[in-house]
ZAMARGU-4260 file (C-alpha; in steps of 0.2 Angstrom, whole numbers, plus 5000, padded with zeros to 4 digits):
<rodrens>
0) 4943/5070/4515 | 4944/5089/4521 | 4959/5100/4518 | 4968/5105/4533 | 4963/5123/4530
5) 4945/5118/4532 | 4947/5117/4551 | 4952/5135/4553 | 4939/5147/4561 | 4928/5159/4551
10) 4920/5175/4558 | 4904/5171/4568 | 4888/5171/4558 | 4897/5168/4541 | 4899/5153/4531
15) 4916/5148/4525 | 4912/5151/4507 | 4906/5168/4511 | 4923/5174/4518 | 4929/5188/4506
20) 4945/5185/4497 | 4953/5201/4503 | 4949/5196/4521 | 4958/5179/4520 | 4963/5173/4537
25) 4980/5168/4532 | 4988/5186/4532 | 4980/5189/4549 | 4987/5173/4557 | 5004/5176/4549
30) 5005/5194/4557 | 4999/5187/4574 | 5012/5173/4573 | 5026/5185/4568 | 5022/5196/4583
35) 5021/5180/4594 | 5039/5176/4588 | 5045/5193/4592 | 5038/5193/4609 | 5045/5176/4613
40) 5062/5182/4607 | 5062/5197/4618 | 5057/5186/4633 | 5072/5175/4630 | 5083/5189/4628
45) 5079/5196/4645 | 5082/5179/4653 | 5099/5177/4644 | 5105/5194/4648 | 5108/5192/4666
50) 5126/5194/4672 | 5136/5185/4686 | 5127/5169/4684 | 5133/5154/4694 | 5137/5137/4686
55) 5120/5130/4690 | 5112/5146/4683 | 5123/5144/4667 | 5116/5126/4665 | 5099/5133/4667
60) 5102/5147/4654 | 5109/5134/4642 | 5092/5124/4643 | 5083/5140/4640 | 5093/5143/4624
65) 5089/5126/4618 | 5070/5128/4621 | 5071/5145/4612 | 5079/5136/4597 | 5065/5123/4597
70) 5051/5135/4599 | 5059/5146/4585 | 5060/5132/4573 | 5041/5127/4576 | 5035/5145/4574
75) 5046/5148/4559 | 5038/5132/4551 | 5021/5140/4554 | 5027/5156/4546 | 5033/5147/4531
80) 5016/5139/4529 | 5006/5154/4532 | 5017/5165/4521 | 5014/5153/4507 | 4995/5154/4509
85) 4994/5172/4512 | 5004/5175/4496 | 4993/5164/4486 | 4977/5172/4493 | 4982/5191/4492
90) 4998/5191/4482 | 5007/5200/4495 | 5021/5197/4507 | 5018/5202/4525 | 5035/5210/4531
95) 5044/5203/4546 | 5044/5215/4561 | 5061/5222/4565 | 5070/5211/4577 | 5084/5214/4589
100) 5101/5211/4582 | 5108/5194/4586 | 5124/5191/4595 | 5136/5178/4588 | 5132/5161/4593
105) 5147/5153/4601 | 5142/5134/4601 | 5126/5136/4611 | 5131/5151/4621 | 5125/5168/4615
110) 5133/5185/4619 | 5122/5198/4626 | 5111/5205/4613 | 5109/5224/4610 | 5093/5232/4611
115) 5094/5242/4595 | 5082/5236/4581 | 5089/5232/4564 | 5081/5238/4549 | 5083/5221/4541
120) 5080/5206/4551 | 5096/5195/4554 | 5091/5177/4554 | 5102/5162/4557 | 5104/5150/4543
125) 5092/5138/4551 | 5079/5151/4554 | 5081/5157/4536 | 5077/5140/4530 | 5061/5139/4540
130) 5055/5156/4534 | 5060/5154/4516 | 5046/5153/4504 | 5058/5145/4491 | 5060/5128/4500
135) 5048/5114/4501 | 5045/5106/4517 | 5057/5092/4512 | 5070/5106/4508 | 5068/5114/4525
140) 5071/5098/4533 | 5086/5094/4523 | 5093/5112/4526 | 5090/5111/4545 | 5097/5093/4546
145) 5113/5099/4537 | 5115/5114/4548 | 5113/5104/4564 | 5125/5090/4557 | 5139/5101/4550
150) 5139/5117/4559 | 5154/5114/4569 | 5163/5106/4555 | 5160/5121/4544 | 5167/5132/4558
155) 5183/5121/4557 | 5184/5123/4539 | 5184/5142/4540 | 5197/5142/4554 | 5209/5128/4552
160) 5225/5127/4562 | 5241/5130/4552 | 5258/5130/4560 | 5263/5146/4552 | 5247/5155/4546
165) 5234/5151/4559 | 5242/5145/4575 | 5225/5149/4585 | 5214/5139/4573 | 5204/5123/4575
170) 5213/5107/4577 | 5201/5093/4571 | 5202/5077/4581 | 5184/5073/4577 | 5184/5069/4558
175) 5191/5052/4554 | 5206/5056/4542 | 5223/5048/4541 | 5236/5062/4539 | 5251/5052/4544
180) 5257/5047/4527 | 5254/5063/4517 | 5272/5064/4512 | 5271/5046/4504 | 5255/5049/4495
185) 5260/5066/4488 | 5276/5059/4481 | 5267/5044/4474 | 5253/5054/4466 | 5266/5065/4457
190) 5275/5050/4448 | 5275/5049/4429 | 5262/5035/4428 | 5249/5046/4437 | 5249/5059/4424
195) 5238/5054/4409 | 5226/5065/4399 | 5216/5055/4386 | 5201/5060/4377 | 5191/5046/4385
200) 5196/5053/4403 | 5188/5070/4398 | 5172/5063/4393 | 5157/5055/4402 | 5162/5039/4410
205) 5153/5022/4412 | 5141/5026/4426 | 5147/5011/4435 | 5165/5017/4435 | 5177/5015/4421
210) 5180/4997/4416 | 5199/4999/4419 | 5196/5004/4437 | 5182/4991/4441 | 5194/4978/4435
215) 5208/4985/4446 | 5196/4986/4461 | 5191/4968/4459 | 5210/4962/4457 | 5214/4973/4472
220) 5200/4966/4483 | 5204/4948/4478 | 5222/4950/4484 | 5220/4960/4500 | 5204/4952/4505
225) 5211/4935/4502 | 5196/4930/4492 | 5196/4911/4488 | 5192/4914/4469 | 5195/4929/4458
230) 5182/4943/4461 | 5172/4948/4446 | 5174/4966/4439 | 5155/4965/4434 | 5151/4965/4452
235) 5159/4981/4456 | 5151/4998/4456 | 5162/5014/4459 | 5154/5030/4466 | 5161/5046/4474
240) 5163/5040/4492 | 5157/5026/4503 | 5143/5036/4510 | 5137/5038/4492 | 5137/5019/4490
245) 5128/5017/4507 | 5115/5030/4502 | 5112/5021/4485 | 5110/5004/4494 | 5098/5012/4506
250) 5088/5018/4491 | 5087/5002/4481 | 5085/4990/4496 | 5072/5000/4506 | 5056/5010/4503
255) 5054/5026/4513 | 5051/5023/4531 | 5059/5005/4531 | 5074/5002/4542 | 5091/4994/4544
260) 5098/4987/4561 | 5115/4994/4566 | 5126/4990/4581 | 5128/5006/4591 | 5139/5016/4593
265) 5141/5017/4575 | 5148/5030/4562 | 5136/5045/4562 | 5138/5048/4543 | 5128/5033/4539
270) 5113/5041/4548 | 5115/5057/4538 | 5117/5047/4522 | 5102/5036/4524 | 5090/5050/4529
275) 5096/5062/4515 | 5088/5053/4500 | 5081/5037/4505 | 5072/5042/4522 | 5078/5025/4529
280) 5078/5023/4548 | 5094/5016/4556 | 5088/5006/4572 | 5102/5005/4585 | 5107/4988/4592
285) 5114/4995/4608 | 5130/4988/4615 | 5136/4991/4633 | 5153/4995/4640 | 5150/4985/4656
290) 5157/4967/4656 | 5144/4955/4663 | 5141/4936/4663 | 5132/4938/4646 | 5142/4953/4640
295) 5160/4945/4641 | 5168/4960/4632 | 5165/4979/4631 | 5153/4984/4617 | 5151/4965/4612
300) 5139/4962/4598 | 5129/4945/4600 | 5115/4937/4590 | 5104/4938/4605 | 5105/4957/4604
305) 5101/4957/4586 | 5086/4946/4589 | 5080/4957/4603 | 5082/4973/4592 | 5073/4965/4577
310) 5058/4959/4588 | 5056/4976/4596 | 5056/4984/4579 | 5043/4973/4572 | 5032/4975/4588
315) 5033/4994/4584 | 5027/4990/4566 | 5044/4994/4558 | 5049/4984/4543 | 5068/4980/4544
320) 5076/4976/4528 | 5094/4973/4533 | 5109/4973/4545 | 5123/4986/4543 | 5140/4980/4550
325) 5157/4990/4550 | 5172/4979/4551 | 5184/4985/4558 | 5171/4994/4569 | 5170/5012/4570
330) 5172/5020/4583 | 5176/5006/4595 | 5189/4998/4584 | 5185/4980/4586 | 5188/4967/4573
335) 5175/4953/4570 | 5181/4936/4571 | 5176/4924/4556 | 5165/4914/4568 | 5156/4930/4574
340) 5154/4936/4557 | 5147/4920/4551 | 5134/4920/4565 | 5128/4938/4560 | 5127/4932/4542
345) 5116/4917/4547 | 5105/4928/4558 | 5102/4939/4543 | 5098/4924/4532 | 5086/4917/4545
350) 5076/4933/4543 | 5078/4937/4525 | 5089/4952/4529 | 5102/4961/4518 | 5119/4963/4525
355) 5129/4978/4521 | 5147/4977/4527 | 5158/4992/4527 | 5177/4987/4527 | 5184/5004/4524
360) 5197/5001/4538 | 5203/4984/4533 | 5221/4989/4529 | 5222/5000/4545 | 5225/4986/4557
365) 5241/4992/4566 | 5243/4978/4579 | 5254/4964/4570 | 5247/4951/4581 | 5229/4954/4574
370) 5223/4947/4558 | 5208/4955/4549 | 5196/4943/4540 | 5186/4951/4526 | 5168/4944/4522
375) 5175/4941/4504 | 5188/4929/4511 | 5174/4917/4516 | 5173/4901/4504 | 5154/4901/4506
380) 5141/4914/4512 | 5124/4910/4520 | 5116/4922/4508 | 5128/4928/4494 | 5114/4937/4485
385) 5110/4948/4500 | 5128/4952/4506 | 5135/4968/4500 | 5153/4975/4504 | 5159/4993/4504
390) 5177/4998/4503 | 5186/5014/4499 | 5203/5023/4499 | 5199/5037/4511 | 5205/5029/4527
395) 5218/5016/4522 | 5227/5028/4510 | 5223/5044/4518 | 5215/5052/4502 | 5197/5056/4508
400) 5198/5071/4495 | 5198/5059/4481 | 5180/5054/4485 | 5181/5036/4480 | 5170/5022/4486
405) 5167/5004/4479 | 5153/4992/4481 | 5155/4973/4478 | 5140/4962/4477 | 5135/4946/4468
410) 5117/4952/4466 | 5116/4958/4448 | 5100/4967/4451 | 5108/4978/4465 | 5123/4981/4454
415) 5111/4988/4440 | 5101/4998/4452 | 5116/5006/4461 | 5124/5009/4445 | 5111/5022/4441
420) 5118/5033/4454 | 5134/5035/4444 | 5124/5048/4434 | 5124/5059/4449 | 5139/5052/4459
425) 5152/5047/4447 | 5171/5051/4449 | 5181/5061/4436 | 5190/5051/4423 | 5207/5059/4429
430) 5204/5053/4447 | 5199/5036/4441 | 5215/5034/4431 | 5225/5039/4446 | 5216/5027/4458
435) 5219/5013/4445 | 5237/5017/4445 | 5238/5018/4464 | 5229/5001/4467 | 5239/4992/4453
440) 5256/4995/4461 | 5255/4982/4475 | 5274/4981/4476 | 5274/4999/4482 | 5259/4996/4493
445) 5266/4981/4501 | 5284/4986/4503 | 5283/5005/4506 | 5266/5012/4510 | 5258/4999/4521
450) 5273/4995/4533 | 5275/5014/4535 | 5257/5018/4538 | 5255/5004/4551 | 5271/5009/4560
455) 5265/5027/4561 | 5248/5022/4566 | 5255/5011/4580 | 5267/5025/4586 | 5253/5038/4586
460) 5242/5026/4595 | 5255/5023/4608 | 5257/5042/4611 | 5239/5045/4613 | 5235/5031/4624
465) 5250/5035/4635 | 5243/5052/4637 | 5226/5045/4642 | 5234/5034/4655 | 5243/5048/4663
470) 5227/5058/4664 | 5218/5042/4671 | 5206/5042/4657 | 5198/5025/4653 | 5198/5020/4635
475) 5193/5005/4624 | 5209/4997/4619 | 5209/4993/4600 | 5221/4987/4587 | 5214/4995/4571
480) 5207/5011/4564 | 5212/5030/4566 | 5203/5033/4583 | 5202/5029/4602 | 5185/5028/4610
485) 5188/5037/4627 | 5177/5038/4643 | 5175/5055/4650 | 5161/5051/4662 | 5170/5057/4677
490) 5170/5074/4670 | 5151/5075/4669 | 5140/5079/4684 | 5127/5073/4682 | 5132/5060/4669
495) 5119/5065/4655 | 5119/5068/4637 | 5116/5087/4641 | 5132/5087/4651 | 5141/5078/4638
500) 5136/5091/4625 | 5142/5105/4637 | 5159/5097/4638 | 5159/5095/4619 | 5156/5114/4618
505) 5170/5117/4630 | 5182/5108/4618 | 5175/5119/4604 | 5178/5135/4614 | 5196/5130/4615
510) 5197/5127/4596 | 5197/5108/4598 | 5185/5098/4588 | 5181/5080/4594 | 5166/5069/4591
515) 5154/5065/4606 | 5146/5048/4609 | 5128/5055/4605 | 5133/5058/4587 | 5137/5039/4586
520) 5121/5034/4594 | 5130/5028/4610 | 5118/5022/4623 | 5129/5029/4637 | 5133/5047/4640
525) 5151/5052/4642 | 5160/5043/4628 | 5170/5053/4615 | 5180/5048/4599 | 5197/5055/4598
530) 5206/5054/4581 | 5225/5051/4583 | 5231/5048/4565 | 5239/5065/4564 | 5257/5072/4564
535) 5265/5073/4581 | 5267/5092/4583 | 5249/5095/4579 | 5244/5080/4590 | 5254/5087/4605
540) 5246/5104/4603 | 5229/5096/4602 | 5232/5086/4618 | 5238/5102/4627 | 5221/5110/4623
545) 5212/5094/4628 | 5221/5094/4645 | 5217/5113/4648 | 5198/5109/4645 | 5198/5094/4657
550) 5207/5105/4670 | 5194/5119/4668 | 5180/5106/4669 | 5187/5098/4684 | 5188/5115/4693
555) 5170/5119/4688 | 5164/5102/4695 | 5173/5106/4712 | 5164/5123/4712 | 5147/5115/4709
560) 5150/5102/4723 | 5154/5116/4735 | 5139/5126/4730 | 5128/5110/4732 | 5136/5106/4749
565) 5132/5124/4755 | 5114/5123/4749 | 5112/5107/4759
</rodrens>
């Protein structure tokens, strides 16, 4: 098979093997590509620097900006390849032409750029990755994937709101963290039984997790999941977070390019986790908000939808290895009934699929009339060897910084394979001791923590839903989780994912971080996830910013409608 470079042209009348080494085509192509990139950027700068743009023109400008980013990425990839070839042929590095200094990027809207050249090119993190000669293509993809996934979260981390030190900082209602019981957790973690330093805790642990912690996790899940028989500590693997567990499962259950089915909308972190190492595709099983004869509830998952998604995937030549379920569901907040859960498990057995069930919100059910049923509570499973349960303390106990996630599976081969990831993703011995003590004290959990946590979640949910009702914003009513799934379609004109993104950017510009539906693979534009598990003063300030943005958006839509009417 010919190497791809064999397709490059050679000077007329000259055989390929006669091209002199000092006249390699790679440096020439590299120089041309760099000049092309510079000319393209100057063109976009001219388009972007116009003043006094109308709302419609601003939307057009935003589209231009996106096209620039796409073209820049493609050309930077060419530069990366050509630089590598040029360096290997001539042992030289062609310098980048000087570029115009770049204005700060403000969530997709650039400030006007100065026309003064910089002596050193100022590249964005994304561009630097593409131009880098140090990264592999895989490294480039990971770097760009990380930047695109966490750019706004990183901005929040650098500029967090603080009631005394930074009142103008970001308020984060987009990351699912429970901040309602920090006082209880701080007090509990400072008690005497938490403070233990032994030689064994300062050394390398059992990669599956320390035996004392795995035993406590098995006891804890037996009790709170209402398992019919005592769960086996040998079936427990402990890693640094539920996403680490999910990523490890994706690695050991799938080969690269294979897939899982996932009801959508679903937690976007799974898409990042499955792609980072395993290169496993998550195929959305799209759920609709509209109630119909067959769709008796909003965002209802049925076996028919699973069958349809599986058939379509197979027709496209994709190999589906499993089904991923989140129960209670994230971001919708629904809880699967035992009957529904059994139907999904039977569907998976029928097609020899693994089932991964994430139950990380199982103790965050704040409606006292609703009962959560864990898959571990079932007396018999359709395929116990292909059913794998994930749980952690990040949401139910509000200690996401502990980075703890546990896998429970009856499959000893899966236990063995996932345990290998403890070599890279284990938890410190000190933290494992604290977690063991925390989970062991069920009296404190039952009498102090859970009643307080459920009460505070319920009150915060009441506050936020009352605000949404006052604003006449539809939302999906739920009884669990830390979030409300809200419908902002009426603020989009037209109702597209592009307009959804622009509204998301308006929130960012007002230092409010939310999560938009696209990040959850939602089929319908206009849905947002709003986290309410925060202390009331910060929540009130966040909602004040929220209302300001919606008022601005409403006014902008009125202006647009007037402009459209005048054109007609």
